[in-house]
C-alpha positions as CSV (number, residue, x, y, z in Angstrom):
1,X,104.4,91.6,56.4
2,X,104.0,89.5,59.5
3,X,107.1,91.1,61.0
4,X,105.6,94.6,60.3
5,X,102.4,93.7,62.0
6,X,104.2,92.1,64.9
7,X,106.3,95.2,65.7
8,X,103.3,97.3,67.0
9,X,102.3,94.4,69.2
10,X,105.8,94.3,70.7
11,X,105.8,98.1,71.3
12,X,102.4,97.9,73.0
13,X,103.6,95.1,75.3
14,X,106.7,97.1,76.2
15,X,104.6,100.2,76.9
16,X,102.3,98.2,79.1
17,X,105.2,96.8,81.1
18,X,106.8,100.2,81.5
19,X,103.5,101.6,82.8
20,X,103.0,99.2,85.7
21,X,103.5,99.4,89.5
22,X,105.0,96.8,91.8
23,X,104.7,97.0,95.5
24,X,106.6,94.7,97.9
25,X,105.7,95.1,101.5
26,X,106.9,93.7,104.8
27,X,105.4,94.1,108.3
28,X,106.5,93.1,111.8
29,X,103.2,94.0,113.3
30,X,101.3,90.8,114.3
31,X,97.9,92.5,114.1
32,X,98.4,92.8,110.3
33,X,99.3,89.2,109.7
34,X,96.5,87.3,108.0
35,X,94.6,90.6,107.3
36,X,93.5,91.8,103.9
37,X,95.0,95.1,102.7
38,X,93.6,97.5,100.1
39,X,95.0,100.2,98.0
40,X,92.4,103.0,97.6
41,X,92.4,106.1,95.5
42,X,89.9,108.8,94.8
43,X,87.8,108.3,91.7
44,X,84.6,110.3,90.9
45,X,84.9,112.0,94.4
46,X,85.0,108.7,96.3
47,X,87.7,106.4,97.6
48,X,87.6,103.3,95.5
49,X,89.5,100.0,95.9
50,X,92.0,99.6,93.1
51,X,93.9,96.6,94.4
52,X,93.9,94.2,97.4
53,X,96.1,91.4,98.9
54,X,96.6,89.3,102.0
55,X,99.4,89.7,104.5
56,X,101.1,86.3,104.7
57,X,103.9,85.7,107.2
58,X,104.5,89.4,107.4
59,X,104.7,90.0,103.6
60,X,102.3,91.4,101.0
61,X,102.4,92.3,97.4
62,X,100.5,94.5,94.9
63,X,101.0,94.8,91.2
64,X,99.0,96.3,88.4
65,X,98.9,98.4,85.3
66,X,99.3,102.2,85.7
67,X,97.4,104.6,83.4
68,X,98.6,107.6,85.4
69,X,100.6,108.4,88.5
70,X,98.3,108.7,91.4
71,X,98.3,109.2,95.2
72,X,96.7,106.2,97.0
73,X,96.3,105.1,100.6
74,X,97.0,101.7,102.1
75,X,94.1,100.4,104.1
76,X,93.3,97.6,106.4
77,X,89.5,97.2,106.1
78,X,88.3,100.8,106.6
79,X,91.3,102.0,108.5
80,X,93.8,104.1,106.7
81,X,97.4,103.1,107.4
82,X,99.6,105.2,105.1
83,X,99.9,107.1,101.8
84,X,101.5,105.5,98.8
85,X,102.3,107.0,95.4
86,X,101.5,104.5,92.7
87,X,104.2,105.2,90.0
88,X,106.3,103.2,87.7
89,X,109.0,101.1,89.4
90,X,109.5,98.8,92.4
91,X,107.9,100.3,95.5
92,X,108.9,99.0,98.9
93,X,106.7,99.3,102.0
94,X,108.0,98.7,105.6
95,X,105.7,98.7,108.6
96,X,106.7,98.2,112.2
97,X,105.9,99.5,115.6
98,X,108.2,102.5,115.3
99,X,107.4,103.8,111.8
100,X,106.0,103.1,108.4
101,X,107.9,104.0,105.2
102,X,107.5,103.8,101.5
103,X,110.5,104.1,99.1
104,X,112.1,102.8,96.0
105,X,110.6,105.4,93.6
106,X,111.2,109.1,93.3
107,X,107.9,110.5,94.4
108,X,107.6,108.0,97.3
109,X,111.2,108.8,98.5
110,X,110.3,112.5,98.3
111,X,107.0,112.1,100.2
112,X,108.5,110.1,103.0
113,X,111.5,112.4,103.4
114,X,108.9,115.2,104.0
115,X,106.8,113.0,106.4
116,X,109.9,112.2,108.4
117,X,110.8,115.8,108.8
118,X,107.2,116.7,109.6
119,X,107.0,114.0,112.3
120,X,110.3,115.2,113.9
121,X,108.8,118.7,114.3
122,X,105.6,117.2,115.7
123,X,107.7,115.2,118.2
124,X,109.6,118.4,119.2
125,X,106.3,120.2,119.8
126,X,105.0,117.3,121.9
127,X,108.2,117.3,124.0
128,X,107.5,120.8,125.2
129,X,104.9,119.5,127.6
130,X,107.4,117.2,129.1
131,X,109.9,120.0,129.2
132,X,107.5,122.2,131.1
133,X,107.0,119.5,133.8
134,X,110.7,119.1,134.2
135,X,111.3,122.9,134.5
136,X,108.5,123.1,137.1
137,X,110.1,120.4,139.2
138,X,113.4,122.3,139.0
139,X,111.7,125.3,140.6
140,X,111.9,127.6,137.6
141,X,109.4,130.5,137.7
142,X,106.2,129.6,135.8
143,X,106.1,132.9,134.0
144,X,109.6,132.4,132.7
145,X,108.8,128.8,131.7
146,X,105.7,130.0,129.7
147,X,107.6,132.7,128.0
148,X,110.5,130.4,127.0
149,X,108.3,127.5,125.9
150,X,105.9,129.8,124.0
151,X,108.9,131.1,122.0
152,X,110.1,127.6,121.3
153,X,106.6,126.5,120.2
154,X,106.3,129.5,117.9
155,X,109.7,128.6,116.3
156,X,108.7,125.0,115.7
157,X,105.3,126.0,114.3
158,X,107.0,128.4,111.9
159,X,109.4,125.6,110.8
160,X,106.5,123.3,110.2
161,X,104.6,125.9,108.2
162,X,107.7,126.6,106.1
163,X,108.3,122.9,105.5
164,X,104.7,122.3,104.4
165,X,104.6,125.4,102.2
166,X,107.9,124.7,100.4
167,X,107.0,121.0,99.8
168,X,103.6,121.9,98.3
169,X,105.1,124.7,96.2
170,X,107.9,122.4,94.9
171,X,105.2,119.8,94.0
172,X,102.4,122.0,92.6
173,X,102.4,120.1,89.3
174,X,102.6,116.5,90.5
175,X,100.4,114.4,92.8
176,X,102.4,115.2,95.9
177,X,101.2,118.8,96.1
178,X,97.5,118.1,96.1
179,X,98.1,115.0,98.2
180,X,99.8,116.9,101.1
181,X,97.3,119.7,100.7
182,X,94.6,117.0,101.4
183,X,96.5,115.8,104.4
184,X,96.8,119.2,106.1
185,X,93.2,120.2,105.4
186,X,91.8,116.9,106.7
187,X,92.2,118.1,110.2
188,X,89.4,120.7,109.9
189,X,85.8,119.8,110.5
190,X,84.7,122.1,107.7
191,X,86.7,123.6,104.8
192,X,88.2,126.9,106.1
193,X,90.6,129.5,104.9
194,X,93.7,129.8,107.0
195,X,96.6,132.2,106.3
196,X,98.6,129.1,105.2
197,X,96.0,128.0,102.7
198,X,95.5,131.5,101.3
199,X,99.3,131.7,100.9
200,X,99.4,128.4,99.1
201,X,96.5,129.3,96.7
202,X,98.1,132.8,96.0
203,X,101.2,131.0,94.7
204,X,99.6,127.9,93.1
205,X,99.9,127.0,89.5
206,X,96.8,126.5,87.4
207,X,97.3,122.7,87.4
208,X,97.3,122.6,91.2
209,X,94.2,124.8,91.4
210,X,92.4,122.5,88.9
211,X,93.0,119.4,91.0
212,X,89.5,118.2,91.9
213,X,90.1,118.0,95.6
214,X,91.9,121.4,95.8
215,X,89.3,123.1,93.7
216,X,86.4,121.7,95.6
217,X,88.0,122.5,99.0
218,X,88.9,126.0,98.1
219,X,85.5,126.9,96.7
220,X,83.7,125.4,99.7
221,X,86.1,127.2,102.1
222,X,85.4,130.5,100.4
223,X,81.6,130.0,100.7
224,X,82.0,129.1,104.4
225,X,84.1,132.2,104.9
226,X,81.2,134.3,103.6
227,X,78.9,132.6,106.1
228,X,81.3,133.3,109.0
229,X,81.5,137.0,107.9
230,X,77.7,137.3,107.9
231,X,77.4,137.6,104.1
232,X,75.4,134.4,103.9
233,X,73.4,132.2,106.4
234,X,76.0,131.3,109.1
235,X,73.9,128.4,110.4
236,X,74.9,126.2,107.5
237,X,78.5,125.3,107.0
238,X,79.1,123.3,103.8
239,X,81.3,120.3,103.6
240,X,83.3,119.5,100.4
241,X,81.8,117.2,97.9
242,X,85.2,115.6,97.4
243,X,86.1,113.1,100.1
244,X,88.4,114.1,102.9
245,X,91.3,111.8,103.4
246,X,92.0,110.4,106.9
247,X,95.3,111.4,108.4
248,X,97.6,108.6,107.2
249,X,100.8,109.6,109.0
250,X,100.5,107.8,112.3
251,X,97.5,105.5,112.0
252,X,99.3,102.2,112.4
253,X,97.5,99.2,114.0
254,X,99.4,98.1,117.2
255,X,99.4,94.9,119.2
């Protein structure tokens, strides 16, 4: 009988071990050494600390039980550094002056492949200003320059739009879809409806639409749209009740 009662305990232990996350991080940024880092995630419409640790000699470590896969953010004090998907497995974080990456698990690998592609397009767009200066120095007609660079900018913008759309569509039913939706909408002062957002919502699965942040953002954006169209008082633009995540893609402390 003792063996029979002991078996469920073993199964519970194995289940607990299987539903845990382990984060091993390294940093070459001296500003982080000796600092306390936090993992924060949304709970009850607020960012809550779910774990913390100190950076010691450029290394840090988080571990804990995982009741569900969730999108979190790595913080130093109140400053967001980067997004992290807390999922089963060994997660590795690398932070340096050039880039920050998370890998080792499927969703984190997928997220940072997307972020890398997105950052490349952002860099290409930023390079257009330098290219304009070079062309002016070469004596090229300004009207020709503007026409050429406008076409290049439109092409890059279309590639970025397609990248974001496809990634969110491919991840409607896991944490990456709503997580990236939060990233792209955090740039707006108030929730608004853009053609991209309308396109996303027209194709979205019910699970994506029911995500608390997505649902709250979309409802508030629709109400703000009515105000802008004169159907309601335009002097009051509502903000979402769910928190807006800071942009975590490039916010790395430097020294």
